[in-house]
Steps between C-alpha positions, in 0.01 A plus 500: 500500500333298772136564581353346816123503554365436843156332536494388138321193638285534807353253751173698515225277345334789311820633346615149422171431322556811294847400391391285198310799364805733485603618159846654523624486136823694550613319807412169330696591201818552709437173692449297178827611368708407808774254457508346846335494844599491872277388784537663849352412838474714805403462872197648685730558799762707326522872584546589125225365272612293194418779247719747690784252517487466121481869455819540704670236291504267800831673607394599852425314821144445609372820670782713370404601158607868487186668364547803708862554401416460136221763539746725669752455223223582239429834683868586545493489877703175555860509637727201522484343847154630585223252606151556381137372548160564354240631744144434393226686699216255555184416693523224742183316593504388874317155551460299808783258414708679237579816321444528126589765244250642254625506149677841470367521144155549638592787733473784231753697699547837340845676462392770752402246757818297457727805528316627803538163674860470412568843642336393825694177527836630372634634842445163667692320232778756516533433880589146417756604246269443194459750216156480365417646160190519283509314163136438419165490677538132575877469523749681721880453514684454822871497550692398808748248636228297670404368156836335447447133428151523649284221351162645398183341345365639172193715526345233261515257795279704728254697288165361586660244739593462873829683569612299812696233309696758298607756771883517533604324819870577484660681793578791265126542431403554860523877473298490183218300668497766777486769231205324334314504834580863561366593146175310562433727805614812307262425204206402707392858551661666201277743310564324170348182644209691650423638152541156341277339757228767441517405128464137576862424409731273699751699724873473454608335826836340427781439253671198344878459454625326185756512220811500725820364363816638324525504119772317315733722297298450184200643692631851421481440118342786290140475395381486143249666265135494596158433348151558659336265744130496606436822689782696349788329676824428306631158380875481407566316193884509485706187528562363848544613766185728483276682729190314617173634629265342738119528482420772237237735613198642313247268333596204696310516830685435822846526346760711683849600393777282624878471503741427212751234404800537259453129415157476351170672428281387797120547424275470806190656340298173519535438875232732638221342289649148553495548880128606477434217263337757269499342147379815319779722634755226460406450134503880436847533656623216281356668186661831595841339546464323163417814320736742656789279601522201280374648166801742480737211574346290217555799270871525592550123523713477187749756618522390865460124519632460855176479697402256781171495676420346842140429579454451877244359735556490875713198511588422136634689200612423148746704293484517128855560363545668170672307230418326174234231551571160357338388173269262693403787743414730207293227324310420820435866571365542153269200527372550859530886556440455884315783685647680795359253747719232354803687647384537855275208557747300713623808702 
């Protein structure tokens, strides 16, 4: 079992100052017993963030991690030879010199609103040969030949950031850029957005394409047993490959459901608070993960020793690999008993 945690270390000064105060006894217990470590480095220019590369077992080209196809596999709608993409309804903020995307986790988009907007947009996608289907309020699934080998930037690259550097510029994406412009005009006067504006909420005036790519054969592997995650989501605990869940909902503010990987459990529940540099919410999210994800793993550690954990920042990550620690490692751990900050201070 490989667990990948995005934004385990954050550049925000307030969250970084809170890191030494974190008490995560169950996660620390697992890290203390690791037999080896691996260090990874990423690039700020890559379409796929480092944490997502690790969650995909680094088996796919940059910008072609098949999050959408994996999600379609999980729902039983995937067929061999199809090409899929994630469609994320969003709010684009127009500035004098750039366009930025508000973090979708802050939109509070309801299921009814999401379904109504999708129904209005669906005919336009179909005219371009794209089948558009609802999956969750924040995530729709699109299927069409236009997505074949289409490089796309992760939603993590644009939430709260300018979108211009990440818009697909391939010739195959020309029709998609036109479709995005058409949807901006369609949504401008939509009743859902009128109601949202009246409530002081940001309107939905665009969408983002991500998660393109075709899965390797092992991407269709069956999923395993599950255990509860924060907010009532399910965490598979069977041996690899296993289902993974992004951003559990519920008590972790700003989290939204995301796609799945057969290679690792990818946890993105810390990103919303990290991006806001909200130390209180970031610490609470960590504590929820420790209690509801890592405590059960500690309890079953003796019967399932094959656990590796990757803690990620934006550009660096370290993976603790399960195995028997050396005698010197065990002595050092007993004498020093380092806190959690020890494991992420150089990320």
